[in-house]
N, C-alpha and C positions, 0 to 999 in steps of 0.2 A: 503492498498497498504507500502510498507516496505520501508525504507528509505535507499537512496541510494545517490550518487556523480557522474553527468556525469564530465567527466575529455576529454576536448574538445581543448586543446592546446600543445604546445611542452613545453612551461612552466609548466604549471599544471602537466604533466606528467616527468615532470624530478624530479621535488621537491618531490611528490608523491613516484617515485621509490628511492630514496634517505630515503625514511621514511619506506619504504617494506623493505628495504635490510635489518632492523634490526629485520624483524620478523618470528619466528620461521618457519610459513609453511604461503603460499598463496594460494588460489582456483583460477584455471582459466577455463574457457569455452569461446568458442568463434562462432559465427553466421556468416554465410557467405552463397554467395550463387555460385552454380556451376551447372546450367542446359545448356548452353549453351556454356561452354567455356571451355578448359583444364586447364586455372588456378583455382583457387578459389577465387571469389572475397568477399572480409573481410567486415564485415558490423558491425559488434561490437566485442568487447572483454571484457569480462567480469572477475572482480577478486575480490574476496573479502579477508578479513584477520576476525581476533575474533573481530575488535571493526567496522568494516564498508565495505558498498557494494560500487562497482564502475564499472561503465561502460565507457569504453576507447572508443572514435569515432576516427574510422580508416579513416572517410572521412572528418576528420579534422586536425589529427595526422599528421604530415609528418614526424619527427626525434623519431628515435627507438632505439637510440643507448644504453640510461639507463635502457629500459625495457628488450634488450636483454644482459646487464650485469646482470641486475635481475633475469633474466630467467636463467643464468649460473651460478649464485653464488651457490656453493654447501653446503652454511649453512639454506637455505630456502628453504624448501621443498617445493614441484610443487604436488598439490591434483586435481586430475580430475577426471573424470569419465568416462572410454570406449572412452577415446581419439580419437581412428580413425584418421579421416584427421584434427583435430583438430594441432596435430604437425607440417602439411604442410604447416599449415595456421601460425602457429608463424615463421618457418623458412622462409618463403614467406615475412613475413612481416617484421622483424627484423633480418634476418640471425641468429639467436639464436635458441636454441631448451630447452627447461626446463629440467633440471636438478638437484639434483637427483628428479626423478619424481613418484611417489605415484598414481597407480591408484586403485580408491575405488571399481570398479567392481571388480578387480581380490582381494582385499583385503577382500573382502565379501567371495569371494571363498578361500581364503587359510584360514578364518575364521571357513571355514564350513557352512556359512550362506547358499549357494547356488551356482551354477556357473550363468555366463552371466546374474546376477539380475540390470536388467534398474534403472535407477536415480527414477523415481518415487514408485518402491518396496524399496528403500533404506530407503527415506524417509519416509514412510508410517511406516516401522518395526521401525526405530531408533525415528523418532519425532511425531508417529501416525499422522500425515497430510494429507489428499488426497489431490495430485497437481489435476488440471486443463490439459485437455487437449493443451488449450493456441493456443499459434501462433506458435506452432511449423513449418509450411512450411510458412509462410509469407514472406514479403518482406524486408529484413532487411537494404537492402541497401536505400529505402526510408527514407525521413527526411520530418518530425520530424516522430520519433516513436510514434505507438500509446499507450498508456496506458498501454493495456494487452500486447503489445510486453516489453515495460517495466519492467513489473511485473513479467513477461515467463523469460525473460532474467535473470534478480536480483536472481528471486528465484532458478533458473541452480545453483549458487554459494554460495549465502546465507545459504540455507539449508545445506549444504554439508561443510560450515564451522565449523557447530555445530555438524553434525556427526562425522569428521574426529578423532577429539579426543575420541569418543569413540569406535571407530570402531579400530581403533589402540589396543586401549587395550584388544583388543581380541586379538591379534597375539602375539606371542612370538618373542624373540628379532631374534632369529633363521627365523622362517617365515618373519618376518620384513624385514628380510636381502635377503632373496629369493624374496619378492616381488620388493624391490628396483633394484636387479638384471632383474628381468623382464622388469622394468620399464626401467634399460639402454638399454636393448634388442629392446625395441620400439625406443629409441631414435636413436641406432646405424642402426635400419633400414630404418632412414631417410634418409642415404647416397645418394647420385647421383648414379640413376640408370646405370647400365651398357648397355646401347645399345647394345653391339654387344651379350648379353645373352637374350633381350627378346624373340626372336623367341622360347624359351624353355619353356616360357608361353602358348604359343597358344595351346588349346586344341587339340588334335590327331596329334601334330607335332612329336610323336614318330613313327607314321606312318612314315616316309620320310626317304629315303636313303640320303647319305651324300650331294650330288648337289643337292636334293629339297631342303634339309635345309639349304643349304649355300642361294639359292635363297628366302627361308623366311628369313634367316637372313638379308639379304639386303635390302629385304622389311618392315622389321620391324622396320629397324634405319629409313628409308626413313619415314615412316608411324610417327615414332616418333617426327621429325624435322619436319614434316609438323605442325603436331597438336599444336607443342609449338610455332613456327614461325606464326601461324594464328589463335592459342590459340583458339582452337576446340576440342571439344570429339576426341581420336582417332578415333571412329567409324564413325563420320565424314567424315573423310578423306579416310578409306578403313576399313569394317567389318571384322572379323578375316576371317568369310567363306569365304571371297572375297580371301584374302590371299590365304587360302589352297589352293582355286581352281586355282589360278595364278600358284602356283608351281605344281601343279598335270596334268595340262594340258600344260604346256609353251604356251602359245601363242608369235607368231612371228611376227605378222603381227596385223594392226590394225583392220581389218575384222577378224581374228581371236579374238581379243582381245573383239569385240563387242561381241563375243558368251558368253562371261563369265557371268554368273548371278550375279545379285548386282551390277554392274558396272553402274553409270548412263551416261547419253548422255554427261553431264555435265561433269561428272571425266574424260568420255573418250577423248573430248576436250582439257581439262587442263592438264592431267596427263598422257593421253595416250604415248605418247611417253620416258615417263621418266620410266612409268613402261615395255614398251618390252625395253629399254637400261638398265634399274636393271635387267631383266631376260639372256639378253644377256651377263652382266656380269659376272654371276652367271653361263653359260654354260661356257664362256672361262677363270675361274681359273682353277689353277695346284691342282691338286688333292691330293697337299702337302697341300694346302691354304684351304682347307675345312673343316668344322667343324665335331666333331664326331658326328654320327648319336646318337639318344638319346636309351634306352634299352627298353625293350618292359614292360609295368605294369604287375605287379605281377597276375598269374593268379588267378581265382578263387577257385583252389585249395589250395592255400596260406592262407584263410580265414579263416582255423582251427587253424593255427599256429600264426596269426596275433592276434586270441581272447585268444591263452594262453600266449603271450609275454605280450598284455595288463592286465592280473592278475597281474601280476608284480609291475605297477603302481598302479594299485587297490590296492592292499594289502598294500601297503607304504599308500596312503591316508586316507585307515582305521585307520590305527595306527596312524596318522596325526591330524586325523579329520578334512580334509579340502577336497576340490571337486576333483575326481579322476579327471576331465578334464585338471587339471592343468601340471597331471606329464607327462604322455607318450604318446605324440600327435601322431595321424595314422602316420604322415607323418616320423617320429624319426623310428617307427616300420617297416614301408613299405621298408625305405632305410636301416634298419639294416638287413632285410631279403634279401633284392636284393646283399647286396656283397657276399651272397654265394649258392644264391636258385638253383636249390632245394639242393643238399645234401649236402651245408656247403663248406669248414667253413664258419661260419661268422663270421662278425666283427661290431662293435660298430660305427655307422656312427659319421661322423665329426656336424653335428648338432646337437648330444648330446655333451652338455657341460655346464658348470658353476655349480651349486649347484645338477642338474638332473643329471650330470655324476656322480658327487662326491656321489649321497645318492642311484643311483639307476644303477648306472654303472654295478657295480659288480652282481645284480642280475640279470639286463638282459643279462650281457655277460653267465652268466653260463645257464638261460633258453634259448638262443641261441645253446649253446653248446647241451645241449638236443635234438635240432633240426636236429643236424647231423643224417648225415644216412650211 
């Protein structure tokens, strides 16, 4: 069993955070449960520095101000691996986000090792250690944790503290700046959701006219607020397919609402009148208050053009000896083509920014200009 220290009191955490403020880097990970709730329920925070490993117990610690200051200290690099939902956990627990953020999964891609490497593969590559599957899906809210859980949790950060210096040595200063820029983008993406824009992320939302889009917009805001208030998953309120069925069929009575597939008797009883009121509200909106309908997706004929544009990123990645997936994502290329499809002129989208705009923007614009007919 690897050595580690439990941190179970506010005083302990406060004293340790003062010491960690002097570290050049800290490694972070979380364990949480999110099966039947909207918000993640944090079971554990793992932290490692070069000299030790720590398990922070959020079931006993109530004061996270010093930890928040540590997360925001610009002089301490926060090392994570494929942080995903971990950022939401940090923000909800402490009100802060880790920055500067150094994601070792992205670092491996910048180093040319491969894209989307899992933690186990990284450990095996650098340390020649094969990790057991362990307690991945266990209950992290139980106390005490089993020895297997403790080992799994500690290994999630202890090995990364050893890998980080080796992996970082493979990056040029320029690539490291690109990596940290990507980390800053991940942090920025954790800004509060604009509830009025949620409808745009619903599949098939582009098929709706402006008034149907207004109904979907109102329904999505209502669903999000319900999920938060009741702390349940969004789909437990209403599934996306039901939202679309509602805006397409526009029921105007409880009898009509009962015919909508996917609405349970309980939902009808508790939310039926609200749903009908929302649909009525959308029908009564003035034209000036309707959202702009979404554009149609690019047709299949755009596939060849997308492939040609993708070559811009692939050539750059080959020159830099890094994973091509890091360069021009399909969303950027699609948005670029959408600015002038089918005959142009085409413009670089706002989603292309930072080092990608600087390094790839001119070549991408040239390729777009060549698509003009």
